[in-house]
VEXGU-866771 format. One record per residue (C-alpha): x, y, z. Coordinates in steps of 0.25 Angstrom, whole numbers, plus 5000, padded with zeros to 4 digits. Layout:
residues N
XYZ...
end
This chain:
residues 471
512748715004511448765009511048915007509748975013509349125010508649185022507649295017507149405027506049485020505949605029507449645025507449575011508749505017509349375013510249295023510949165019511149035026512248945020512648805025513648695021513948575029513548625042514148765041513248885038513449035034512449145035512549265025511949395029511149355042510049445048510149485063509349375069510149245069509249135073508849095058510249075054510548985067509248905064509748885049511048835054510448745064509448685053510648665044511548605055512548715052513448805059513448945055514948975051514849105044514049235043514249305030513849455028513749505014513849655020513449735032512049745030511249875030509849835030509849735042510649695054511349565051511549455062513049415060513549445074512449375081512449255072513949245073513849245088512849135088513549045078515049075078515049105064515949195057515449335051515949365037515949495030516649535017517849635015517749775021516749735032516949795046516149755058516149765074516149615075517049495071516849445057517649385045517949495035517949405022518749425010518349424995518349284990518449225004517949085006517149035018516948885020515548845024515448695026515748635012515348765005516048905004515649045004516449144997516449295000516349384988516649534992515549614984515649754989514749864984513449864993514449875004515949855004515949735012514849665004515149525001514449414994514549264998514749154987514249024992515048904987514348764989515048634992515348604977515948734975514748794968514348944970512848934970512549064978513149204982512649284993512749434988512249515000511949654995512949644983511949584974510449574976509449504967509049614957509949724963511249754970511549804984511449954985512850014986512650124996512550055010513950075014514050135028515150245031515750215017516550305008516050234996514950294988513750214982514450214969515750154975514950044981514150024968515450004961515949904971514649834969514749824954516149764955515649664966514449624957515249614944516549554949516049464961514549424959514249424944515449334942514849224950514149114943512849154936512049044943512449084957511249124966511349264971510949274986510749424990510549485004509349565001508149564992506949654988506649754999508049775004508549915003509949865000509649864985508749944976507949844968508149694973507349584968506349504977507149374974508149334984509149264975509449244960510549194951511749284947511349254932509949314934510449434942511449464931510149464922509249544931510049624941510249764935511549774943512149654936511949694922513149644914513449764906513349864918514449954920514949994934514550134932513150084928513049994940513450104950512350194944511250084944511550034958511650174965510450244957509150244965509750204979508850264990509450295003509650165011508750145024509350225035509550105044510550035034511850105040511350065054511249915050512649915043513249965056512449865065512949755055514449795058514149795073513749695084512249715087511249675097510849535097509549505090509049415101509249535111508449625102507349525101507249505116507149655118506349705107505249605108504849645122503349645124502949785129501649805137500849935133501450025144502849975141502650005126501950145129503150185137504150155126503150215116503250345123504750355123505250445111506350355107505450225105504750195092503550115091503550025079502249955074502549835066501149775064500549745051500049865042498649825043498749825059499349965058498250025049497149955057497449985071498450105070499850135076500350185089500650335087502050355083502350215079503050175066502350055059503249965051502549835049503349705051502749635039503449735030504849775027504949805042506449815045506849895034505750005036506150005051507550035047507150135037506250215046506750205060507950295060508550255073509050105073509050115088507650155089506850095101505650025096504449965102503449895092502049845089501949715082501049605079501049485089502249395088502949495079503849545090505149465086504949495071504849645074506149655083506949555074506649645061506949775068508249715073508649665058508849815055509449855068508249905076508649835089507949935099506649865100505949875114504749795113503349785107501949815112501349695118500049665112500349755100499549865095498249815101498849845115499049985111497549985105496949925118497650035126496850135118498150205115498350305103498450245089498850315076498050265064498250285049497150285038497050185027496450185013496350085002497150104989495750114981495250224991496650294990496550294974495150354974495350464984496750504978496150514964494950594970495950694976495550664991496950614994498050724995499250665001499550524997501050474999501750354993502750305003503450204994504850224990505150324979505550214969504250154971503550284969504250314957503950174951502450204952501550284961500150354962500150484955500250604964500750524976501950584984503050484987503450485002504350365004504350295017505850285016506050435018504850465026505650535038506350615028505050665021503950665032504050815034503450825019502150785024501050865031500450805044499150865041498950785028498350655026499350555019498950435011500150345010500450215002501750134999501750004991500949914999500649975013501849945022502650075020501450165020501050115034502450145039502350285033500950305040501550265053502750365052501750475047500850445059502050445069502450585063501150655065500350625052498950605056498250565042498950445036498150355026498750225021498450175007498150025009498949935000499850044995500250074981500049924978498549944980498550094975499050054961497849954959496950074960496650164948497550274954498450354944499950304946501250344940502150224936503650234932503950184918505450154915505850234903506350114896504950054895504350184888504050164873
end
């Protein structure tokens, strides 16, 4: 049996290719199918099954298109309902794959159809289990993503406790846990950057698998500190229950090169959004098209698109670096933003060459910021990191204004003020700057390097100390 983990960093998502004796299965595929078709060809295998651990909330999965391309059977666990043909698996059901087997283990809790897949090799050994969003490395799936469910977070957490104790923790200690997500995903609270681990080590290090934990303690631990899930999650769940536009059609339409006049015509339409995806350095150096939203392709692009662009059907035209057109449209489609109309041919330089209006933001080094802040010259600094990051440590006197909730709180700010903004490293602060500029804030200064650079200065900071460490 051959198993390959396929990691997609932008989504912190892991899909799996499993092959035995010329037959293959894909577990939790992304929307674009070519990589899986290529893997099957390289291994001289035919894709027989497409297993889904659950209806994903943070990306649009590709089971329907992949099934059409291969004739493979789509498999979900119990309780699943969808608008396309699939096999509803039973707890304990065995699927033959070449000389190997895959066993469905129903593990509800993250969602009620959630299932794990135990891989059984040709010798009857069980070296791997794909746990989806039931069990992560260092964490468990958040129990609040059910859509239109009568179940409460506590109800789901109770199911998750039972799934972990009765189904996962009873597996051999040396089994490898293969989850569906890693650090950076919003499907858990505190996932490790590791992408796999032994069950034995997780029993030692994962707070949710503590041997003496009661069900009540588990429910409290798992449900405490949950922030609201990103607004696009319910949309992605519904898309994953339906039949969506083919990815190839989306790419063909979305990567249309627009000349300046075509781009300007769309730009002037109220229902069209300009998305600037260039590197952050390019944004700060050359400026941005007035009204555009900057989300750099080099960062966690797709999740921030989903979090900040409220309408999943939003018409989008975009600016990008040369030869990044396909990547931009692909990554937009991964979270369901399929209505891309094209990109500006020649990029930002085309706009600049035409002497059209440009918005610019200011920039200051961390050292300059520290000096001016201590002298009292800077009056309105904003820390746009998550509240949990801010609580952990921050510059004394700085106001926390998380990017996650910017549209709920933007009216708190005064457009006549000059705002100095920072995040951890500079990515989120530039997104924030573009939003503020688009909403009429004229004086925005980005602190280069963010908090990572600020804390290297002698500026006074507040750091959270866990009570258990106090003497």
